[in-house]
C-alpha positions in Angstrom: 63.3 191.3 132.2 61.9 187.8 131.5 62.2 188.5 127.8 66.0 189.3 128.0 66.6 186.1 129.9 64.8 183.9 127.2 67.0 185.7 124.6 70.3 184.9 126.5 69.3 181.1 126.4 68.7 180.7 122.7 72.4 180.7 121.5 73.2 178.0 124.1 70.1 175.9 123.0 71.3 175.9 119.4 74.8 175.0 120.4 73.6 172.0 122.6 71.4 170.8 119.6 74.5 170.9 117.4 76.6 169.1 119.9 74.0 166.2 120.2 73.9 165.9 116.5 77.6 165.8 116.3 77.9 163.1 119.1 75.1 161.1 117.3 77.0 161.4 114.1 80.2 160.2 115.7 78.5 157.4 117.3 76.9 156.2 114.1 80.3 156.5 112.3 81.9 154.5 115.1 79.2 151.9 114.8 79.6 151.7 111.1 83.3 151.2 111.6 82.7 148.4 114.0 80.2 146.8 111.6 82.8 146.9 108.9 85.6 145.4 111.2 83.2 142.7 112.3 82.3 141.9 108.6 86.1 141.8 107.8 86.9 139.5 110.7 83.9 137.2 109.9 85.0 136.9 106.3 88.7 136.1 107.4 87.3 133.6 109.9 85.1 132.0 107.3 88.0 131.9 104.9 90.2 130.3 107.4 87.5 127.7 108.1 87.0 126.9 104.5 90.7 126.5 103.9 91.0 124.4 107.0 88.1 122.2 105.9 89.6 121.7 102.5 93.0 120.9 104.0 91.4 118.4 106.5 89.4 116.7 103.7 92.5 116.5 101.6 94.6 115.0 104.4 91.9 112.4 105.2 91.7 111.3 101.5 95.5 111.2 101.3 95.7 109.4 104.7 93.1 106.8 103.4 95.0 106.3 100.2 98.1 105.9 102.0 96.6 103.3 104.3 95.1 101.4 101.3 98.7 101.4 99.7 100.3 100.2 102.9 97.8 97.4 103.1 98.3 96.4 99.5 102.1 96.5 99.9 101.7 94.3 103.0 99.4 91.9 101.1 102.0 91.5 98.5 105.1 91.3 100.8 106.7 87.9 101.6 106.5 86.8 105.3 109.7 84.9 106.5 108.9 81.4 107.7 105.6 81.0 105.9 105.0 77.5 104.4 102.7 76.9 101.4 101.3 73.6 100.3 100.1 74.2 96.7 96.8 73.1 95.4 94.7 71.1 97.9 91.5 69.1 97.3 88.1 70.8 98.3 85.7 67.8 98.4 82.9 67.7 101.1 83.0 64.6 103.1 81.3 63.2 106.1 84.2 61.0 107.4 87.3 61.9 109.3 90.3 63.1 107.2 93.9 62.3 107.7 95.8 65.5 106.8 99.4 65.7 105.9 100.1 68.9 108.0 99.2 69.7 111.6 97.1 71.7 112.0 95.5 71.1 108.7 95.4 74.0 106.2 93.3 72.4 103.4 92.0 69.3 101.8 88.8 67.5 101.9 86.5 68.8 104.6 83.1 68.8 106.2 80.3 70.5 104.4 79.6 72.6 107.5 82.3 75.1 108.5 83.3 76.4 112.0 82.0 79.8 113.0 84.9 82.1 112.1 83.5 85.5 112.6 86.0 86.6 115.4 85.3 83.6 117.3 87.6 82.4 120.2 87.1 78.8 121.3 88.2 77.3 124.6 88.2 73.8 123.2 89.8 72.1 120.2 87.9 72.4 116.9 87.0 69.6 114.6 89.7 69.6 111.8 87.2 69.1 109.0 85.0 72.1 110.0 88.0 74.4 110.6 89.4 73.5 107.2 86.1 74.6 105.7 86.6 78.0 107.5 90.0 78.4 105.9 88.3 77.7 102.5 86.1 80.8 103.2 89.2 83.1 103.8 89.6 82.8 107.6 92.8 82.8 109.6 92.8 80.0 112.3 95.1 80.7 115.3 96.0 77.6 117.2 98.3 77.1 120.2 99.6 74.4 122.5 100.5 74.3 126.3 103.7 76.3 125.7 101.8 79.4 125.0 101.7 81.8 128.0 98.5 83.4 129.4 99.8 86.7 128.0 100.2 85.1 124.4 96.6 83.7 124.7 95.2 87.0 125.8 97.0 89.0 123.0 95.8 86.5 120.4 92.3 86.4 121.7 92.0 90.3 121.7 93.2 90.2 118.1 90.8 87.6 116.9 87.8 89.1 118.7 88.2 92.4 116.7 89.0 90.5 113.3 86.1 89.2 111.3 87.1 86.0 109.3 89.3 84.8 112.1 89.1 82.2 114.8 91.3 80.7 117.6 91.4 77.5 119.4 93.7 75.2 121.5 95.6 72.5 119.5 97.5 70.3 122.0 99.2 68.2 119.3 100.8 70.9 117.2 104.7 71.1 117.5 105.0 74.8 117.4 103.8 77.1 120.4 101.5 79.2 118.1 100.5 78.4 114.6 98.8 80.7 112.2 96.7 78.9 109.5 95.2 80.0 106.3 94.2 77.9 103.2 97.2 76.2 102.0 99.4 78.5 104.2 101.0 78.2 107.7 103.3 80.1 110.0 104.6 78.8 113.3 105.8 81.5 116.0 107.1 81.2 119.5 105.2 84.4 120.9 102.2 86.5 120.2 104.5 89.5 120.1 106.3 88.2 117.0 105.6 91.0 114.3 104.9 88.3 111.8 101.5 87.7 113.6 100.2 91.0 112.5 101.7 90.6 109.0 100.0 87.2 108.6 96.6 88.7 109.6 97.0 91.6 107.2 97.9 89.4 104.4 95.8 86.3 104.8 92.5 87.4 106.4 90.3 87.2 103.2 93.5 87.1 101.2 94.4 86.0 97.8 94.6 82.4 99.0 90.8 82.5 99.7 89.0 79.8 97.7 85.4 81.1 98.2 85.6 85.0 98.5 82.7 86.4 100.3 81.4 83.1 101.7 79.9 83.2 105.1 81.9 82.8 108.3 78.8 82.7 110.5 76.1 80.0 111.3 78.8 77.3 111.5 79.4 74.7 114.1 82.2 73.4 116.3 
């Protein structure tokens, strides 16, 4: 009786074994399919990232090239109202100099320049030292009592972030705000005048610079 019972269980045992192997095979096949899908997705993502990196790099280079072209174009463009004074002397002197323009933009000057590395002064500068700074390629912003607090703040913020520039009050000048570079000058009524930005772009270390690369630090007032 016990023997017949064991015989009746054998077919079911074989079938269970077959079913387990079939399920294992299905699971393995499903896992292989998932692995293939994951590899495909990873390849696609990697491709997208590579293409994106190439596109980003290309855009950055193109943007830099465009900015360089824009700057070169601005440096060559004429600015309405700018006055130039031709060739000016560059002799170092110890005495005070009488300049033909106010503020002065060139001529004989002191051997020591005014610090012009983004320096904002709250007192007038000595002409002879300021002129030496212009020789080094600085832009000197001056203003009189007609300049508003907003004008002064706007110009101060601009100078503070622009190496080879400086700013100081100049009570005797006729114009409200005067932008000065070597042998070059522009008068404006407001700091919001778009020519202010144009002047900085063109003349900070611009073509008018008599001593390119000369220091703007370690100067004096």
